[in-house]
C-alpha positions in Angstrom: 141.7 4.8 63.4 142.3 1.1 62.9 139.2 -0.5 61.4 140.6 -4.0 60.9 137.8 -6.5 60.6 137.4 -8.4 63.9 137.3 -12.1 63.8 133.9 -13.7 63.7 132.9 -17.1 65.2 131.8 -19.8 62.9 128.1 -19.5 61.7 126.0 -22.1 63.6 124.6 -24.9 61.5 121.0 -23.8 62.2 121.5 -20.3 60.9 121.1 -20.2 57.1 123.9 -18.7 55.1 123.4 -15.3 53.6 121.7 -15.5 50.2 121.4 -12.7 47.7 121.7 -9.9 50.4 119.4 -11.7 52.8 121.4 -12.2 56.0 120.9 -13.2 59.6 117.7 -14.7 58.5 116.0 -17.5 60.4 112.8 -18.8 61.9 112.8 -17.3 65.4 111.1 -20.3 66.9 113.6 -22.9 65.5 116.5 -21.9 67.7 114.7 -21.9 71.0 114.3 -25.7 71.4 111.0 -25.0 73.2 108.8 -28.1 72.9 105.6 -27.4 70.9 106.7 -23.9 69.7 105.4 -23.6 66.1 107.8 -22.8 63.2 106.9 -20.9 60.1 105.2 -18.0 61.8 107.9 -15.7 63.2 111.1 -14.8 61.4 114.0 -12.5 62.0 116.7 -11.0 59.8 119.0 -8.1 59.1 118.0 -5.2 56.8 116.3 -6.1 53.5 117.6 -3.2 51.5 120.1 -5.1 49.4 118.2 -8.1 48.2 118.8 -9.4 44.7 116.7 -12.0 42.8 118.1 -14.8 44.9 117.5 -13.0 48.2 113.9 -12.2 47.1 113.3 -15.8 46.1 114.6 -17.0 49.5 112.4 -14.6 51.4 109.4 -15.5 49.2 109.9 -19.2 49.9 109.2 -18.5 53.6 105.7 -17.2 52.7 106.0 -14.1 54.8 103.1 -11.7 54.4 104.2 -8.9 56.7 107.6 -7.3 57.5 108.0 -5.2 60.6 110.9 -2.8 60.1 112.2 -1.4 63.4 114.6 1.1 62.0 114.4 4.9 62.4 113.0 7.0 59.5 116.5 8.2 58.5 117.7 4.6 58.2 114.7 3.6 56.1 115.1 6.7 53.8 118.7 5.8 53.0 118.1 2.1 52.6 114.5 1.1 52.0 113.4 -2.5 52.1 113.3 -4.6 49.0 110.6 -7.3 49.4 108.6 -9.7 47.3 105.5 -8.4 45.6 102.5 -8.3 47.8 104.5 -8.2 51.1 103.3 -5.6 53.5 106.0 -3.5 55.2 105.2 -1.7 58.5 107.8 0.7 60.0 107.7 1.0 63.8 110.9 3.0 64.9 112.0 2.0 68.4 114.7 4.4 69.5 112.5 7.4 70.0 115.2 9.6 68.6 118.7 9.3 67.1 120.3 5.9 66.4 123.0 5.2 69.0 126.6 5.2 67.7 129.0 4.5 70.4 127.0 3.9 73.6 127.6 0.8 75.7 125.2 -1.9 74.5 123.9 -2.4 78.0 122.8 1.3 78.1 121.0 0.9 74.8 119.0 -2.0 76.2 118.1 0.0 79.3 117.1 2.9 77.2 114.8 0.8 75.1 113.1 -0.9 78.1 112.8 2.2 80.2 112.1 4.9 77.6 110.7 3.2 74.6 108.1 0.8 76.2 105.2 2.1 74.1 107.1 1.7 70.8 108.3 -1.8 71.9 104.7 -2.8 72.8 103.4 -1.4 69.5 105.9 -3.5 67.6 105.1 -6.6 69.5 101.4 -6.0 68.9 102.0 -5.7 65.2 104.0 -8.9 65.2 101.4 -10.9 67.1 98.6 -9.5 64.9 100.2 -10.8 61.8 101.6 -14.1 63.1 99.1 -16.3 61.3 100.2 -14.9 57.9 104.0 -15.2 58.6 105.8 -12.1 59.9 109.4 -11.1 59.7 111.1 -8.6 62.2 114.2 -6.7 61.3 116.3 -3.7 62.0 119.8 -2.9 60.6 121.7 -6.0 61.8 118.8 -7.9 63.1 120.5 -8.0 66.4 119.3 -5.7 69.3 116.1 -4.0 68.3 115.0 -7.2 66.5 116.4 -9.4 69.3 114.4 -7.5 72.0 111.1 -7.5 70.1 111.5 -11.2 69.3 112.5 -11.9 72.9 109.4 -10.1 74.2 107.1 -12.2 71.9 108.7 -15.5 72.7 109.0 -14.9 76.4 105.3 -13.9 76.6 104.4 -17.0 74.6 106.3 -19.3 77.0 109.7 -19.9 75.4 112.5 -20.5 78.0 114.7 -17.5 78.8 117.9 -19.6 78.3 116.8 -20.6 74.8 115.9 -17.1 73.8 119.2 -15.8 74.9 121.1 -18.6 73.2 119.4 -17.8 69.9 120.2 -14.1 70.2 123.9 -15.0 70.7 124.0 -16.6 67.3 123.5 -13.3 65.6 127.1 -12.1 65.8 128.3 -15.1 63.8 125.5 -14.6 61.3 126.6 -11.1 60.2 128.4 -11.4 56.9 131.8 -9.8 56.2 130.3 -7.3 53.8 128.0 -6.0 56.6 130.8 -5.9 59.1 133.1 -4.1 56.8 130.4 -1.5 56.1 129.8 -0.9 59.8 133.6 -0.5 60.5 134.0 1.9 57.6 131.1 4.0 58.9 132.3 4.0 62.5 135.9 4.7 61.4 134.7 7.9 59.7 133.1 9.2 62.9 135.2 7.9 65.8 138.9 8.5 66.5 139.2 7.4 70.1 140.2 3.7 70.4 138.2 3.0 73.5 135.1 4.6 72.0 135.7 2.6 68.9 135.8 -0.6 70.8 132.5 0.2 72.6 130.9 1.1 69.2 132.1 -2.1 67.6 130.6 -4.1 70.5 127.3 -2.3 70.1 127.0 -2.8 66.4 128.5 -6.2 65.9 128.5 -8.3 69.1 125.6 -10.3 70.6 126.8 -11.2 74.1 124.4 -13.5 75.9 124.6 -11.6 79.2 123.2 -8.5 77.7 119.9 -10.0 76.6 119.8 -12.2 79.7 120.1 -9.1 81.9 117.3 -7.4 80.0 115.1 -10.5 80.5 116.0 -10.6 84.2 114.7 -7.1 84.5 111.5 -8.2 82.8 111.2 -11.2 85.1 110.7 -8.9 88.0 107.6 -7.4 86.4 104.2 -8.2 87.7 100.9 -6.9 86.3 97.3 -8.3 86.2 98.3 -11.8 87.2 101.2 -12.0 84.7 104.9 -11.8 85.1 107.9 -11.2 82.8 107.4 -9.9 79.3 103.7 -10.5 79.4 103.4 -8.2 82.5 105.6 -5.5 80.8 103.6 -5.6 77.6 100.2 -5.5 79.3 101.3 -2.6 81.6 102.3 -0.7 78.5 99.1 -1.1 76.5 99.1 -4.6 74.8 95.6 -6.0 74.7 95.3 -9.2 76.6 93.7 -10.8 73.5 97.0 -10.3 71.7 98.8 -12.1 74.5 96.4 -15.0 74.2 96.8 -15.0 70.5 100.6 -15.2 70.7 100.4 -18.2 73.1 97.8 -20.0 71.0 99.4 -19.4 67.6 103.0 -20.1 68.7 102.0 -23.2 70.6 99.4 -24.4 68.1 96.6 -25.1 70.6 93.2 -23.5 71.3 91.5 -20.7 69.5 93.4 -17.4 68.8 91.9 -14.0 69.6 90.9 -12.2 66.4 
């Protein structure tokens, strides 16, 4: 099977370069362009298992108190996080089962929204609960699981859909060649059919805007307890309203957050 490294677009200027194993790392609010959305609270990245001293220093400089790891137990066991001393790591697996290998990326998003709503809501609640201390969300690439959880938080807090989608689309370019090579080698050892391989590569390495946009469109049709969009979806699936208020207050920097 041909596992030639596919070309990657140029890394956007507002996505920091990989440092010491810390990749796809950025302030989740900085890329949205939403007026008044506070920076320095919510961060996103790829996996933290390969950080060296430089990577740990870069992560430590962001003053992140809590890391929410969305990977499955088998992923965590084989590549546990390396974080600065004193950083709390919380593992909330999202997939409710095995990690998808060669499914269409659209199907993976549908599965997460339809079948893993409680896990998504739990992850969002953990993020919001720890916003004031600085919280980082990650999975393996920091792309889809991370992208969906961050999108739910930002949409519920009032960021624009177009800005959330645009920030997600930056992920593909932020994946370093070392990560891309490792993914292709792993897939090449499991997949022999060219069409299946193409689907798998898109799932693991691409961040097409239309995929997250479609997911947010599905959420836009939600309505519950006077809320719409991600807020309605989260409330319907068990998020306390106080957490919703907390996200809006902390990320917009006004009012008094719920405890």
